[in-house]
C-alpha positions as CSV (number, residue, x, y, z in Angstrom):
1,M,-37.4,-69.7,-4.4
2,R,-33.9,-70.2,-5.7
3,A,-34.8,-68.3,-8.9
4,V,-36.2,-65.5,-6.9
5,L,-33.1,-65.2,-4.8
6,L,-30.9,-65.4,-7.9
7,A,-32.9,-62.6,-9.5
8,A,-32.7,-60.6,-6.3
9,S,-28.8,-61.2,-6.1
10,L,-28.4,-60.1,-9.8
11,G,-30.5,-57.0,-9.0
12,V,-28.1,-56.2,-6.2
13,V,-25.1,-56.6,-8.5
14,V,-26.6,-54.4,-11.2
15,A,-27.5,-51.8,-8.7
16,A,-23.9,-52.0,-7.3
17,L,-22.5,-51.3,-10.8
18,S,-25.0,-48.5,-11.6
19,P,-23.7,-44.9,-11.9
20,A,-25.7,-43.9,-8.9
21,A,-24.2,-46.7,-6.6
22,Q,-20.8,-45.9,-8.0
23,A,-21.0,-42.2,-7.1
24,Q,-20.7,-42.5,-3.4
25,Y,-20.7,-38.8,-2.9
26,T,-22.6,-36.1,-1.1
27,T,-23.6,-32.7,-2.4
28,D,-23.5,-29.8,0.0
29,W,-23.0,-26.1,0.1
30,L,-21.4,-23.2,2.0
31,A,-21.7,-19.4,2.2
32,N,-25.4,-19.0,1.9
33,T,-28.1,-19.6,4.5
34,Y,-30.3,-21.4,1.8
35,G,-28.9,-23.8,-0.8
36,T,-31.7,-23.7,-3.5
37,L,-31.8,-21.1,-6.2
38,A,-35.4,-20.2,-5.4
39,K,-34.7,-19.4,-1.8
40,H,-31.1,-18.2,-1.8
41,V,-30.1,-15.1,0.1
42,G,-29.4,-12.4,-2.4
43,N,-25.9,-11.4,-3.4
44,G,-23.9,-8.3,-2.3
45,A,-26.6,-6.2,-0.4
46,R,-25.1,-2.6,0.4
47,S,-28.3,-0.9,1.8
48,M,-31.4,-1.7,3.7
49,W,-34.7,-0.4,4.7
50,V,-36.9,-2.0,7.3
51,A,-40.7,-1.5,7.2
52,P,-42.7,-1.1,10.4
53,E,-44.1,-4.6,10.2
54,G,-40.5,-6.1,10.0
55,V,-40.2,-6.7,6.2
56,I,-36.7,-6.1,5.2
57,Y,-35.7,-4.7,1.8
58,T,-32.1,-4.7,0.6
59,A,-30.6,-3.3,-2.6
60,S,-27.8,-4.9,-4.6
61,R,-25.8,-4.0,-7.7
62,W,-25.8,-7.6,-9.0
63,D,-27.7,-10.9,-8.3
64,E,-27.2,-13.3,-11.3
65,N,-30.5,-15.2,-11.1
66,A,-32.8,-12.8,-9.0
67,G,-33.8,-9.2,-8.7
68,G,-31.4,-6.9,-7.1
69,L,-34.0,-5.6,-4.6
70,A,-34.5,-8.6,-2.2
71,I,-37.3,-8.9,0.4
72,Y,-37.0,-10.9,3.7
73,Q,-39.1,-11.4,6.9
74,N,-38.5,-13.6,10.0
75,G,-35.3,-14.9,8.5
76,A,-36.9,-16.1,5.4
77,P,-36.7,-14.8,1.7
78,L,-39.9,-13.5,0.3
79,G,-38.9,-12.7,-3.3
80,T,-37.2,-10.0,-5.2
81,M,-37.9,-7.0,-7.5
82,G,-36.4,-5.8,-10.6
83,T,-33.8,-7.6,-12.6
84,H,-30.3,-8.7,-11.6
85,D,-28.7,-5.5,-12.7
86,T,-31.5,-2.8,-12.1
87,F,-30.1,-1.1,-9.0
88,Q,-26.9,0.5,-7.9
89,G,-27.2,-0.9,-4.5
90,G,-26.0,2.0,-2.4
91,A,-29.2,3.5,-1.2
92,I,-32.9,2.5,-0.4
93,T,-35.8,3.8,1.6
94,G,-39.6,3.3,1.7
95,N,-43.0,4.2,3.0
96,A,-46.3,2.4,3.4
97,T,-46.8,2.0,-0.3
98,S,-43.6,2.5,-2.2
99,L,-39.9,1.8,-2.2
100,F,-37.3,4.3,-3.5
101,V,-34.0,2.9,-4.8
102,A,-30.9,4.1,-6.4
103,L,-31.0,2.9,-9.9
104,G,-27.9,1.3,-11.7
105,Y,-26.2,2.9,-14.6
106,S,-28.4,2.7,-17.8
107,N,-27.4,3.2,-21.4
108,T,-30.6,5.2,-21.7
109,F,-30.5,7.7,-18.8
110,G,-27.0,7.1,-17.3
111,S,-26.5,7.3,-13.5
112,G,-27.9,9.3,-10.8
113,S,-31.7,8.3,-10.9
114,V,-34.1,7.0,-8.2
115,G,-36.7,4.5,-9.1
116,R,-40.0,4.3,-7.2
117,Y,-41.5,0.7,-6.8
118,N,-44.9,-0.2,-5.7
119,R,-44.6,-2.5,-2.6
120,S,-47.7,-4.5,-3.6
121,S,-47.2,-5.0,-7.3
122,S,-43.3,-4.9,-7.4
123,A,-43.7,-2.7,-10.4
124,Q,-41.6,0.4,-11.1
125,D,-44.0,3.3,-11.6
126,L,-41.6,6.4,-11.6
127,R,-38.1,7.4,-12.3
128,I,-36.7,10.6,-10.7
129,P,-33.5,12.0,-12.3
130,V,-31.7,13.4,-9.3
131,S,-28.1,14.1,-10.2
132,T,-26.4,15.7,-13.2
133,W,-23.7,13.2,-12.7
134,T,-25.1,10.8,-15.3
135,G,-21.8,9.2,-16.7
136,I,-20.6,7.3,-13.6
137,Q,-21.0,3.5,-13.9
138,N,-19.0,1.9,-11.1
139,A,-19.5,4.3,-8.0
140,D,-22.5,5.4,-6.0
141,V,-23.9,8.8,-7.2
142,I,-27.0,8.6,-5.0
143,T,-25.6,7.8,-1.6
144,G,-28.5,8.2,0.7
145,L,-32.3,8.1,0.6
146,A,-35.1,8.9,3.2
147,T,-38.7,9.6,3.3
148,A,-40.8,11.7,5.7
149,G,-44.6,12.1,5.0
150,S,-45.0,13.3,1.4
151,L,-41.3,14.1,1.0
152,L,-38.3,12.2,-0.4
153,Y,-34.7,13.1,0.4
154,A,-31.8,12.0,-1.9
155,S,-28.1,12.5,-1.3
156,D,-26.5,13.7,-4.7
157,F,-22.9,12.9,-3.6
158,Y,-21.0,14.5,-6.5
159,G,-23.4,17.4,-6.6
160,N,-22.7,18.1,-2.9
161,R,-26.3,18.6,-2.0
162,V,-29.4,16.8,-0.7
163,R,-32.2,17.1,-3.0
164,V,-35.8,17.3,-1.6
165,Y,-38.8,16.0,-3.7
166,T,-42.3,15.0,-3.1
167,T,-42.7,11.2,-3.3
168,D,-44.3,11.8,-6.7
169,G,-41.0,13.3,-7.8
170,V,-41.8,17.0,-7.8
171,W,-38.5,19.0,-6.8
172,Q,-38.9,21.1,-3.7
173,R,-35.5,22.5,-2.7
174,D,-31.8,21.6,-2.4
175,I,-29.7,21.6,0.7
176,S,-26.0,22.2,0.3
177,V,-23.9,19.5,1.9
178,S,-20.5,18.5,1.1
179,Q,-20.3,14.8,-0.1
180,P,-23.6,13.8,1.6
181,G,-24.2,10.1,2.5
182,A,-26.8,8.2,4.6
183,L,-30.0,10.1,5.7
184,A,-32.6,9.9,8.4
185,V,-35.5,12.1,9.3
186,D,-36.5,12.5,13.0
187,S,-40.0,13.1,14.5
188,A,-39.6,16.9,14.3
189,G,-39.1,16.6,10.6
190,N,-35.5,17.5,10.8
191,L,-33.1,15.8,8.3
192,W,-29.8,14.1,9.5
193,V,-27.0,13.8,6.9
194,A,-24.0,11.5,7.3
195,R,-20.7,12.8,5.8
196,R,-18.9,9.5,5.9
197,S,-15.2,10.5,5.2
198,A,-15.5,13.5,7.5
199,G,-17.0,11.6,10.5
200,V,-19.8,14.1,10.6
201,I,-23.5,13.9,11.0
202,A,-25.3,17.3,10.1
203,E,-28.8,18.3,11.1
204,F,-31.0,20.5,9.0
205,S,-34.6,21.8,9.5
206,A,-37.4,20.9,7.2
207,T,-36.7,24.1,5.4
208,G,-33.0,23.4,5.0
209,A,-31.6,25.5,7.8
210,A,-28.4,24.2,9.3
211,L,-28.9,23.1,13.0
212,N,-26.8,20.7,15.1
213,T,-23.7,18.8,14.1
214,I,-22.5,15.6,15.5
215,Q,-18.6,15.5,15.2
216,M,-17.6,11.8,15.7
217,A,-14.0,10.7,16.3
218,S,-11.6,11.4,13.3
219,T,-11.5,7.8,12.4
220,A,-15.3,7.2,12.5
221,R,-17.0,6.5,9.2
222,P,-20.9,7.0,9.6
223,S,-22.2,4.7,7.0
224,A,-25.9,4.0,8.0
225,L,-28.5,6.1,9.9
226,D,-31.9,5.4,11.4
227,F,-34.1,7.3,13.6
228,D,-35.6,5.3,16.6
229,A,-38.8,7.2,17.3
230,A,-39.5,5.2,20.5
231,A,-36.3,6.2,22.1
232,N,-35.8,9.6,20.4
233,Q,-32.4,8.5,19.2
234,L,-30.4,8.6,16.1
235,L,-28.8,5.3,15.4
236,V,-25.5,5.5,13.5
237,G,-23.7,2.6,11.9
238,D,-20.0,3.2,12.0
239,Q,-17.8,1.3,9.5
240,G,-14.7,2.9,11.0
241,P,-12.3,1.0,13.4
242,D,-15.1,0.8,16.0
243,M,-17.2,-1.3,13.8
244,N,-20.3,-0.7,16.0
245,I,-23.6,1.2,16.2
246,K,-23.8,4.4,18.1
247,A,-27.0,5.8,19.7
248,Y,-27.4,9.6,20.1
249,S,-30.1,11.1,22.1
250,L,-31.9,13.9,20.4
251,A,-33.4,15.4,23.5
252,G,-31.7,18.7,23.5
253,T,-28.1,18.8,22.2
254,P,-27.3,15.5,20.6
255,A,-25.3,13.3,22.8
256,L,-23.9,9.7,22.6
257,V,-25.7,7.5,25.1
258,S,-25.0,3.9,24.2
259,T,-23.3,1.7,21.7
260,F,-24.4,-1.7,20.3
261,G,-21.9,-4.3,19.1
262,V,-18.3,-5.3,20.2
263,Q,-15.9,-2.3,20.2
264,G,-13.7,-3.1,17.2
265,G,-16.1,-5.6,15.7
266,Y,-14.6,-8.5,14.1
267,L,-11.1,-7.1,14.6
268,D,-11.4,-7.1,18.4
269,T,-9.0,-9.5,20.2
270,T,-10.7,-9.4,23.6
271,T,-13.8,-11.3,22.7
272,G,-12.5,-13.5,19.9
273,I,-9.7,-14.0,17.4
274,K,-8.9,-11.2,15.1
275,G,-11.0,-11.3,11.9
276,Q,-13.6,-13.6,13.6
277,V,-17.2,-12.7,12.9
278,G,-20.2,-13.5,15.0
279,D,-22.9,-12.1,17.2
280,K,-22.2,-8.3,17.6
281,R,-18.7,-8.7,16.0
282,F,-19.8,-6.6,13.0
283,T,-17.7,-6.2,9.8
284,R,-18.7,-3.4,7.7
285,V,-22.1,-2.0,8.8
286,V,-24.0,-0.7,5.8
287,G,-27.6,-0.7,6.9
288,I,-29.7,-0.4,10.1
289,G,-33.2,-0.3,11.0
290,K,-35.8,-1.1,13.6
291,D,-39.4,-2.3,13.2
292,A,-42.4,-1.3,15.2
293,A,-41.9,-4.1,17.7
294,G,-38.5,-2.7,18.6
295,N,-36.5,-5.4,16.8
296,L,-33.2,-4.2,15.4
297,Y,-31.8,-5.3,12.0
298,V,-28.1,-4.8,11.0
299,L,-26.8,-5.3,7.5
300,N,-23.0,-6.1,7.2
301,N,-21.2,-6.1,3.8
302,A,-17.9,-7.8,4.6
303,W,-14.7,-6.3,3.3
304,G,-13.4,-7.1,0.0
305,G,-15.4,-5.1,-2.6
306,G,-14.9,-5.2,-6.4
307,W,-14.9,-2.4,-9.1
308,D,-18.5,-3.0,-9.8
309,L,-19.8,-2.8,-6.2
310,G,-21.1,-6.3,-6.2
311,R,-18.4,-8.9,-6.7
312,N,-17.6,-9.4,-3.0
313,G,-20.9,-11.2,-2.6
314,S,-21.5,-10.3,1.0
315,T,-24.9,-10.0,2.5
316,D,-25.0,-10.6,6.2
317,I,-28.2,-9.6,8.0
318,H,-28.5,-9.9,11.8
319,S,-31.8,-9.6,13.7
320,Y,-31.9,-8.7,17.4
321,S,-34.7,-8.7,19.9
322,P,-35.6,-5.4,21.6
323,T,-33.3,-6.6,24.5
324,G,-30.4,-7.1,22.2
325,T,-30.5,-11.0,21.8
326,L,-29.5,-12.3,18.4
327,Q,-32.6,-14.0,16.8
328,W,-31.4,-15.0,13.4
329,R,-29.0,-14.4,10.5
330,L,-29.4,-14.3,6.8
331,Q,-26.1,-14.7,4.8
332,A,-25.0,-14.8,1.3
333,L,-21.2,-14.5,1.3
334,N,-20.0,-15.6,-2.1
335,F,-20.7,-14.6,-5.6
336,E,-18.1,-15.2,-8.4
337,A,-15.7,-17.1,-6.1
338,V,-14.7,-20.4,-4.6
339,A,-13.4,-21.6,-1.3
340,A,-10.5,-24.1,-1.0
341,P,-10.4,-26.9,1.6
342,D,-7.7,-25.9,4.3
343,P,-5.1,-28.7,4.7
344,S,-4.2,-27.5,8.1
345,T,-7.6,-28.5,9.4
346,D,-7.9,-31.6,7.2
347,G,-10.6,-29.9,5.1
348,V,-12.8,-28.7,7.9
349,N,-12.3,-25.0,7.1
350,F,-12.5,-23.5,3.7
351,Y,-10.7,-20.3,2.5
352,S,-12.0,-18.1,-0.3
353,G,-10.1,-15.0,-1.3
354,N,-11.5,-13.0,1.5
355,N,-13.6,-15.3,3.9
356,I,-13.2,-18.4,5.9
357,Y,-16.1,-21.0,6.2
358,T,-16.8,-24.3,7.9
359,G,-19.6,-26.7,8.4
360,T,-22.3,-28.1,6.3
361,G,-25.8,-27.2,5.2
362,G,-24.8,-23.6,4.3
363,G,-22.1,-23.7,6.9
364,T,-20.8,-21.1,9.3
365,F,-19.0,-17.8,8.5
366,V,-15.9,-18.0,10.5
367,A,-14.0,-14.9,9.5
368,N,-13.3,-12.1,7.1
369,T,-9.5,-12.2,6.4
370,I,-9.2,-8.5,5.4
371,D,-8.1,-5.8,7.7
372,P,-8.7,-2.5,5.9
373,F,-7.2,-0.3,8.7
374,T,-3.9,-2.1,9.2
375,Y,-3.4,-2.9,5.5
376,P,-5.3,-0.3,3.5
377,S,-3.3,-1.1,0.3
378,D,-4.4,-4.8,0.4
379,P,-5.2,-5.6,-3.3
380,R,-8.5,-7.1,-2.2
381,L,-9.7,-3.6,-1.3
382,N,-8.7,-2.1,-4.7
383,M,-11.9,-0.7,-6.2
384,N,-10.0,-0.1,-9.5
385,D,-9.1,-3.7,-9.7
386,Y,-9.7,-4.6,-13.4
387,Q,-10.2,-8.3,-12.4
388,R,-13.3,-7.4,-10.4
389,G,-12.2,-8.6,-7.1
390,Q,-9.8,-11.2,-5.6
391,H,-12.2,-13.7,-4.3
392,F,-10.9,-17.0,-5.5
393,G,-8.9,-18.7,-2.8
394,Q,-6.0,-21.3,-3.0
395,I,-4.6,-22.4,0.3
396,V,-1.5,-24.5,1.3
397,S,0.1,-25.3,4.6
398,V,3.8,-25.6,4.9
399,G,5.3,-26.6,8.3
400,G,2.3,-25.1,10.1
401,N,2.4,-21.9,8.0
402,R,-0.6,-21.1,5.9
403,L,-0.2,-19.5,2.5
404,L,-3.3,-18.0,0.8
405,V,-3.4,-17.1,-2.9
406,A,-6.3,-14.7,-3.9
407,S,-7.2,-14.0,-7.5
408,G,-9.9,-13.0,-9.7
409,Q,-12.4,-14.9,-12.1
410,N,-9.9,-15.1,-15.0
411,P,-6.7,-13.9,-13.5
412,D,-3.3,-13.0,-14.9
413,T,-2.2,-11.7,-11.4
414,F,-2.2,-13.6,-8.2
415,N,-1.8,-12.0,-4.8
416,F,-0.1,-13.9,-1.8
417,Y,-0.9,-13.7,1.9
418,Y,0.4,-15.2,5.1
419,F,-0.8,-15.4,8.7
420,S,0.8,-14.8,12.1
421,P,-0.3,-15.5,15.6
422,S,-0.9,-11.9,16.3
423,S,-2.9,-11.4,13.0
424,G,-5.4,-14.3,13.9
425,Y,-7.5,-14.9,10.9
426,I,-6.3,-11.7,9.1
427,A,-4.4,-12.6,5.9
428,I,-1.3,-10.3,5.7
429,P,-0.3,-9.1,2.2
430,A,2.9,-10.8,0.9
431,G,3.1,-9.4,-2.6
432,S,1.9,-10.5,-5.8
433,L,2.9,-12.4,-9.2
434,P,3.9,-10.3,-11.1
435,G,5.6,-8.3,-8.5
436,T,8.6,-7.7,-6.4
437,P,8.8,-11.2,-4.6
438,F,9.1,-13.0,-8.0
439,N,11.2,-10.3,-9.8
440,T,9.1,-10.0,-12.8
441,T,6.6,-7.8,-14.4
442,L,5.3,-10.4,-16.8
443,T,1.7,-11.4,-16.2
444,V,0.7,-15.1,-15.9
445,T,-1.1,-16.3,-19.1
446,A,0.1,-19.9,-19.3
447,G,-1.1,-21.5,-16.0
448,F,-0.4,-21.0,-12.3
449,A,-0.1,-23.3,-9.3
450,I,1.1,-23.3,-5.7
451,D,2.1,-26.7,-4.6
452,G,2.0,-28.4,-1.2
453,N,5.5,-27.2,-0.4
454,G,4.7,-23.6,-1.1
455,D,6.5,-23.6,-4.4
456,V,5.1,-21.4,-7.1
457,W,4.8,-22.6,-10.7
458,A,3.7,-20.2,-13.4
459,G,3.6,-19.9,-17.3
460,L,4.7,-16.2,-17.8
461,D,3.4,-14.3,-20.8
462,R,4.7,-15.3,-24.1
463,T,7.8,-17.0,-22.8
464,N,6.9,-20.6,-23.6
465,Q,8.6,-21.5,-20.2
466,I,7.4,-22.8,-17.0
467,Y,8.9,-20.8,-14.2
468,H,9.4,-22.6,-10.9
469,Y,9.9,-20.4,-7.8
470,P,11.0,-22.5,-4.7
471,L,9.8,-21.4,-1.4
472,A,12.9,-20.2,0.4
473,G,11.4,-20.0,3.9
474,F,9.5,-18.0,6.4
475,G,10.7,-14.9,8.3
476,A,10.4,-14.5,12.0
477,N,7.0,-12.8,11.5
478,G,5.9,-15.7,9.2
479,A,6.4,-13.8,5.9
480,P,7.3,-16.0,3.0
481,T,10.1,-15.6,0.6
482,W,10.8,-17.4,-2.7
483,G,14.1,-18.1,-4.5
484,A,15.0,-17.3,-8.1
485,A,13.1,-19.2,-10.7
486,A,14.2,-22.2,-12.6
487,T,12.8,-22.6,-16.0
488,T,11.7,-25.5,-18.1
489,A,10.5,-25.3,-21.7
490,I,6.8,-26.0,-22.1
491,P,6.5,-29.3,-24.0
492,R,5.6,-28.6,-27.5
493,T,2.6,-31.0,-27.3
494,S,1.1,-28.8,-24.6
495,L,1.5,-25.5,-26.4
496,P,-0.3,-23.1,-26.1
497,L,-0.3,-23.9,-22.4
498,T,-3.1,-22.5,-20.2
499,R,-3.2,-24.5,-16.9
500,I,-0.6,-25.9,-14.6
501,I,-1.0,-28.3,-11.6
502,Y,2.0,-29.6,-9.8
503,Q,1.7,-32.2,-7.0
504,A,4.7,-32.1,-4.9
505,D,4.0,-35.3,-2.9
506,S,4.1,-37.5,-6.1
507,D,6.2,-35.3,-8.4
508,T,3.4,-35.1,-11.0
509,M,3.0,-32.3,-13.4
510,I,-0.3,-31.8,-15.2
511,L,-0.5,-29.4,-18.1
512,A,-3.7,-28.3,-20.0
513,Q,-3.6,-27.0,-23.5
514,G,-5.2,-23.9,-24.7
515,I,-6.7,-23.0,-28.0
516,A,-4.2,-22.2,-30.8
517,G,-4.7,-19.0,-32.4
518,S,-7.5,-17.9,-30.1
519,W,-7.8,-14.5,-28.5
520,D,-9.0,-16.2,-25.4
521,W,-5.9,-17.4,-23.5
522,T,-8.1,-18.5,-20.6
523,A,-9.8,-21.3,-22.7
524,M,-8.9,-24.9,-22.6
525,N,-9.2,-27.3,-25.6
526,G,-9.7,-30.5,-23.6
527,H,-6.1,-31.9,-24.1
528,I,-4.3,-32.6,-20.8
529,E,-1.0,-34.2,-20.4
530,V,0.2,-35.9,-17.1
531,Y,3.9,-36.1,-16.5
532,H,5.0,-38.4,-13.6
533,G,8.4,-37.7,-12.3
534,W,8.6,-34.1,-13.6
535,K,11.3,-32.8,-11.2
536,A,13.1,-36.2,-11.6
537,G,13.6,-35.2,-15.3
538,N,10.5,-36.5,-17.2
539,T,9.6,-33.3,-18.9
540,G,8.9,-34.7,-22.3
541,T,7.0,-37.9,-22.1
542,P,3.4,-37.6,-20.8
543,S,1.6,-40.6,-19.6
544,P,-1.4,-40.7,-19.5
545,V,-2.7,-38.1,-22.0
546,I,-6.3,-37.2,-21.3
547,N,-8.6,-35.9,-24.0
548,L,-11.7,-34.8,-22.4
549,A,-15.0,-36.0,-23.8
550,S,-17.1,-33.0,-22.8
551,A,-16.9,-29.6,-24.4
552,N,-15.8,-26.3,-23.0
553,P,-13.6,-27.3,-19.9
554,K,-12.8,-24.3,-17.9
555,S,-11.3,-25.3,-14.5
556,I,-9.2,-28.2,-13.2
557,A,-7.9,-29.4,-9.9
558,A,-6.1,-32.4,-8.6
559,A,-5.8,-34.4,-5.4
560,G,-4.5,-37.9,-4.7
561,H,-4.4,-39.5,-8.1
562,Y,-7.5,-38.0,-9.5
563,L,-8.1,-35.0,-11.7
564,F,-11.4,-33.0,-11.4
565,V,-12.8,-31.0,-14.4
566,G,-15.4,-28.3,-14.4
567,Y,-17.1,-26.9,-17.6
568,V,-18.4,-23.6,-18.8
569,H,-21.6,-22.9,-20.9
570,T,-22.5,-26.5,-20.8
571,V,-23.2,-28.5,-17.6
572,P,-22.5,-27.9,-13.9
573,N,-21.0,-31.5,-13.7
574,I,-17.5,-32.3,-12.3
575,D,-15.8,-35.1,-14.3
576,V,-13.3,-37.2,-12.3
577,Y,-10.3,-38.8,-14.2
578,D,-7.7,-41.1,-12.9
579,L,-4.2,-39.6,-13.3
580,N,-2.6,-43.1,-13.6
581,T,-4.8,-44.5,-16.4
582,G,-6.4,-41.4,-17.9
583,S,-9.8,-43.0,-17.6
584,L,-13.1,-41.3,-16.7
585,V,-13.9,-42.6,-13.1
586,T,-17.2,-40.9,-12.4
587,T,-19.1,-37.7,-12.7
588,L,-20.3,-35.6,-9.8
589,T,-23.6,-34.1,-10.5
590,N,-26.1,-33.4,-7.7
591,S,-27.0,-36.0,-5.2
592,N,-29.2,-33.7,-3.3
593,P,-31.3,-31.6,-5.7
594,N,-34.1,-30.8,-3.3
595,A,-31.7,-28.9,-1.0
596,V,-28.8,-27.8,-3.2
597,D,-28.6,-25.8,-6.3
598,V,-25.2,-26.6,-8.1
599,G,-25.4,-23.7,-10.6
600,N,-25.1,-23.7,-14.4
601,D,-21.3,-24.3,-14.9
602,V,-17.9,-23.1,-13.7
603,D,-17.3,-19.7,-15.3
604,S,-13.9,-19.2,-13.9
605,M,-10.3,-20.5,-14.4
606,Y,-9.8,-21.6,-10.8
607,G,-13.4,-22.2,-9.7
608,V,-12.8,-25.8,-8.8
609,R,-10.5,-26.9,-5.7
610,A,-9.8,-30.3,-4.5
611,Y,-8.3,-32.0,-1.4
612,L,-7.7,-35.5,-0.2
613,S,-8.6,-35.8,3.5
614,S,-7.1,-38.3,6.0
615,T,-10.2,-40.3,5.9
616,G,-9.9,-41.0,2.2
617,D,-12.7,-38.5,1.3
618,Y,-12.1,-36.1,-1.6
619,I,-13.4,-32.7,-0.9
620,V,-14.1,-30.8,-4.1
621,T,-15.6,-27.3,-4.1
622,K,-17.1,-25.4,-7.0
623,D,-18.2,-21.9,-7.6
624,N,-21.9,-21.3,-7.8
625,Y,-22.6,-17.7,-8.9
626,N,-26.3,-18.5,-9.5
627,G,-27.0,-19.3,-5.8
628,S,-24.3,-17.0,-4.3
629,S,-22.8,-20.2,-2.7
630,V,-19.9,-22.6,-2.8
631,V,-20.9,-26.1,-3.8
632,V,-19.1,-28.9,-1.8
633,Y,-18.8,-32.5,-3.0
634,R,-17.5,-35.2,-0.6
635,W,-16.6,-38.2,-2.6
636,H,-15.2,-41.6,-1.4
637,P,-13.9,-43.7,-4.3
């Protein structure tokens, strides 16, 4: 018996020393309803068609590991069609047998085509060249589609016309319309055309004769149309400041008879905090539809687009009963981005470059932090942004004042934001680096950090200097200002420098070396130097020096006395190193593979964030572009 007990005791000791027992972490996710790759909600849907039986089809410009045409029903994904970059995303419609979708730019036929897809086989069986504008890659050429009987209608935006074809692709006629957008056909066969920027919806007969015109408010932006046959109403999604759905009776002269959704949507302050999303607090309505049972479906695409129309990662579908009760949501809110734990909430909330999340098991979408009407020049709205969006978030809290830094996938520019009581969850632009607040035009190519005191540390291009901009304070409105930079020569053993982390609470500087002679200034070579007492004067003697064992390090973050390292083109793992000893402590892989996909790797410079909570848990987040989610590790050493 003693031998058995001894063997059992030894087994317990061995188990306690095993990597699995040492791990002591959980693997979770945010920003997607479903955590597995096979079931994840598709990225960046910008248009929707609802079949009578309640099957939902959405079109997206890009979904890394699925087709860009996604299929849903009763709150569950049913699969996809096409490849991840087949479609443009801006227009889709269908009938009993087929789907018609605006195709993405092709090196073979360019832009401006519509593809027909068999709903049963998922195969493309026809391409219809609609527009002569075939050279546009990153803007919608086909901006609306609708079917009625044997006819297909397509908005040729740059051609200033709606083109009419048979559903077999035979051209019938053109209807002259300035900058046409979303389309719908009513029970009389009349065509309704939204002219978004003009706030107008124009009606045409089946033969193309001009009929009625609905002139909305000057600020209205009709972005989606659907004809409700049961009520004989035209439903209009308005992505202007009203942020709601308007119903117009078509019995006689069109007249507004009702609205659906909170007036002002997520920016309303009477039913919630400014920026807060939720039931009927819509963001950017881009698709609406009803099924034969009278259920209403609303597709939101939260603000924060990128130049390629897909990088904001936002798919937000709401289903409502015929009486207007919310039934379910499907959400994919992240693509090439990460959300950082918020120190002000002890890591309960997470800030990406444009959204706020909380919770576990997919989490809850708290807010969209962009106000396109108050701050139309917000860099996160810049469709010409060569960095493809500003979706990577870094967040610090200084004396109760949050500072958000938003950047792109591999950035040389960083945008700063602050919050005020009156702005709620809306992040107010506070300038950029390079830019006026920092009195420089030099880009950041040798590392960037904002520390816990709000100070900014940056390696400016080709200077071989680390610039330290101290936070000078906050104005009465909460706006931050920074003082003039002090410079320190980059230690020669860290050149060329590519990453900077400074921990203000312990006066620790962490410098990661790049690859000498490489064209890729974003790459790390695995040599990391840790300087304890940097501001106290130790700028030349690193201890420890960490030489990473794994290839292709891409992103690093630090919290407490640990360094967290993510890799690109190799593994999705996060290695954890001790900043005092330099030793590898553990590797975070996936403790919950049946529920969570952790992606391929970390394909971004700032795609890993870390925070030490008051409970002693380290909260580590990682970008997962595969599953359009944010991976969350909670590790307790």
